[in-house]
N, C-alpha and C positions, 0 to 999 in steps of 0.2 A: 555451600557446595561440597562440604566434606562428605556428605552422604549420597553424592551423585552415584547412581549405579543401576541395579536391575529394575528398580521401580520405574525409573525414567525410561529405560529401554522397553519395558513391557508397555508403558503408556503409549509411546510413539508407534509401537507395533500394533497395538489395539486400534489406534486412530487410523492407521494405514489399512488395516483389515476392514474396519467399518467403512472407510471411504471406497474401497474396492467393491464391497458388497452393495453399497448404495449405487455405485455406477453400473455394475452388472444388472442389478435388479431394476434400476431405472430404465436402462436400455432395453431390457426384455419387455417390460411393461409398455414401452412406447410402441411395440409391435401389436399391442392390443388396444384399439381405439377407446373402448370404454374406460380403460385405466390410464388414459393420457395424462390427466391432471396429476395423479399419484406418481406416475413414471417421470414426468417432467420435474416435479418437486424433488424426487429422490436424486435425479441426475444433477439438478441445480445445487443441492446441498453437497453432493460428492465433489463438484467442481470447486465449491467454496472451501471445503476441507483440503482439497488438493493444493489450492493456491495459498491459503492462509496458514492453517495450523501445520501443514506438512511442508509444502514447497518453500514458502518464505523462510520458515524457521530452519529447515534442513539446510538450505543454501547459505544460511548464516554460519554453518558449521556447528550448530547446537548439539548435534549427535555424532560428530566425527570421532569422539572418544570411543564409540562402539566398534569402530573399524569394520563397519558393514558397508560394502561397496554399493548396496542398493540405496542407502541413505547418506552417501558421502556428499558433503557440501560442495566439493570440487567438481562432481560429475552429475549431480541430480538434474533431471530435466522435468519440467512441469507441464501441465495440460493448459497451456495458454499461448497466445501468439508471440509473446516476448521470448527471444532466445535466452536461455538460462545464463550463458556466458556473459552476454551484455548486461543482464540484470546484476550479476555478481559484481561487475565493475561500477555501473551507474548507481546502484543502490547501496551495496555493501561498502564500497569505498567512497564514492563521491558524496552520496547523501549522508551517510553516517559520519564521515569525517567533517564535512562542511555544512552540517545541519543548519538550515535557515539563514545561511549567509547569502545575501542577494548578490547574484552574479556568479556564484559558485555552486549552489545547491539547485540543480535543475528540477527538483521536486516542487520548487516554488513556481507553480503555474504550468509545469511540464512543457515549457517553451510555447505555450498556447495562451495561457490566462495571465491577467495581471492580479497577483495575489498579495502584493506588498505596495504600500504607498511609495516605497523607495524605487520601484520600477517606473521609469519615466513614462508618462502617459502619451499615447499616440492614438489617432482616430481608429485604428484597428481594434482597440480595446473597447469600443462602444458595443461590440458584439460579445463582450465577456459572458453575460448570462447564457447566450445561445451556445457559445463554445463550451461552456461548462456543462450544459445539458448534453451536448453531443459527446463530450469526453466521458461523461458518466455512462451513457448507454453503449458506447463503443470503447469502454475503458481498456480492454485487453489490447486493442490496437494503439491506443494512446500510449500505453506503457511500452508496447513494442517499438514505437517510434521515438522513445525517450532518448536513445543514444544518437539519433539523427541530428540533434541540436538544431531544431528548426528555427529557433529564435536567432541563431547566429547566421543561418542561411538567409533568413528574412532581412537581417541587418547588413548583408553583403560581406560579412567577415570571412565566411567560407563558402565554397561552391557545393552544390549537390554532388558533383562529380568527386569531390574529396571524400565523400561518404559511400563510395561505391561498394566497398567490402561490407560495411555495416548494412547497407540496403540489401545486398545479396543474402546475408544471413537472416535478415528480417523476412524477406520474401520466401526463403526456403522454409522457415518455421511456420509462417502464416499460411503458405500453400498446404503444408502438411495438415495443419489444424482444420483448414477449410475442407479439404478432401475427406478427412475423417468424419467431421460432424455433418457436413452438408451434401456429401456425395456418396461415400461408401456405406454408411449406416442407412440412409434413406433407400439406396438401391437394394440393400439386403431385405428391406421390408416389402418390396414388390408393390402391390396395390395400396399398401398403407404408407407409402413413402411420404406423402404430405404430412401425416401425423408425426412421423419420426423427424422430418425436417423442421417443422414448427416446434416440436418438443426440444430439439437441440438448440434451436434459436432462442427459445424462451429460457432454457437452462443457462445458456451463456449470458443472457440479459440479466438473469437473477444474480449470477456471480459478478458481472460487471458493476451493477448498481450497488450491490452490497460492499464490494471491496473498495469502490470509489468513496462511499460514505465513511467507511472505517478509516481509510487512509487520509482523507481530507480532514477528518475530525482529529487526526493525530498531531497536526501542526498549524492549523489555520483558524481554530475557534478564537473568540474574544479572549484576550489575555495572553496569548502566545506572542513571542517576540521574534523580530527579524534582526539581523545584524549586518554590518558592513564589512567589507574585506579589510578596511583600515583598522577597525577596532578589534579585529581578531588576529591581526598580523603577528603580534608577539605574545599570543595566548599561551598561558601556562597550562599544565595538565589539569590543575584544579579549575581554571577558568573554562577549559573545554567541558568538563562535567557540568559546570554551572550553566553553560550555554545549552547543553542538552536538556536540562530541566526547564529552563525558561522558554525554549523553543518547542516544547512538546506538551501534549494534553492527553489526559486519560478519559476513559468512558466507564461509567458505572453500570453494573448489571450482574446477572446470575452466572452460574457455571457454564450453562449452555451458550449464553451470549459470549462469554470469554472464549470458549472453544471455537465458535463459529467466526469470531473476529481474529483467530490465530493468536489470541492473547495480545494483539496489538491494542486492545482496550487498555492495556498497561503500557502505553507508549513511552511514558517517562522512564519506567524501569527497563524497557527494551533498549532505549537509547543509552542508558547507563551501562547495561550489560547485554549487548546484542548477541553474544555467543552462549549465554546461559539458556538452558532449556526453558522455553516460554511458559510451561506449566508452573514453573517456580516463581514467576513474577508476583502472583497473588500472595505468596508467602513473604516476600521481602517488601511488598508495597507499604504495609503499615510502618515498617522501620524507616523506609525512604521518606515517607510523609512526615514522620516524627522529626527526622533530621531537618527537613525543609522548614517545618514550623519552628523548630528550635533556633534556627539561624535566620528566620524571617524571609525565607525564599518562597515565592509563590508556587503552590502545587495545584496545577489546573486540572480539575476533574469534574465531570458532570454527566448526566444521562444523554444518550445519543440524540433524541429529538432536540434538546436545548442546544447542544454543541453544534449540531448540523445547521440549525436555524441561524446561528451566528455566522457560520461559514457562508451560507447562502446570502446573508445580508452583506457580508464583506465582498463577495463576488459582484453583486449588483452595484454597491457603492463605488468600487474601484473601476467600474466601467466608465465612470464619468471623469472629465478633466479636472485638474486641480488635485490637491492633496486631500486624502481622507483624514479624519481626525487622527492626530499624531499618536503613534504608539510610543509608550514610555521606553526609555533606554533601560538596559539591564539594571543599572544602579538605581534609577528612578523607580523601577518596578519593585525592587526590594524595599526601598524607602516607603513606598506607598503601602506595601503589605504590612510593614512594621507599624505604620501609623494607624 
């Protein structure tokens, strides 16, 4: 990180410029029915870039050193239903601090799914595959409801009324996004409103499905570990880093794939260094992997189709009562990798 500087600043500015060009171009082309497919694809890619490589990474403070108000991690707002301030707390703090700790990290199932055998089974979870599919196609709304803590409401621990302010912020942001994509732009198109409406709907679906797949492949493929509150209670700094590696998984691919994933394809490196500009993860990944291999620590990495297939299998398996095949503890995982 000693050479952090203009090259990194130029990179994020180029990505933002490309994202804006794709959005403007896509929205213009949606006004021309023969160009619907191209316009929709351009708008979908712009939304993916906005959420993944720009929004997620900027809100981690990866570019705060530039002192540019437009890309400040504290004030950036993104093109999705989830209010940025809620994301900064639920993701940057809760998820990154308590990664894969059952009962603490709400990314384990988003309060909707059973994604760990340590989550007690209840009849509700028979719908796990259905809930997972709905969460995928409506992912921006699932993320928006993250801070609602629906699992605690369902368990009777808190009341919906206790989340009145959270709901107000969610409604405010969701209403703005809905009016923009499904009312304002279609009305501007006049007789071509149906093309613009369906184009926006499809672009949002593209972004939802893509981001769901990337994010779920970051912590739930075969080989990733979950942890209990008890075993992490007196965790040292070194053990915290250890947990980040064991609870995360990478995706292999080319430069374009890494860009479109927001470099969350390097999930292990991201969880070790969340405020490092994400474009740098590819540079440090070989060293991180070498250190893991040297000390016998599993380094989970694989192509998207294979990793996602194991996630789907886990979703289906955990819908059923009883315990799924037991995950190894952190110590057992290391012992197995050495053997």
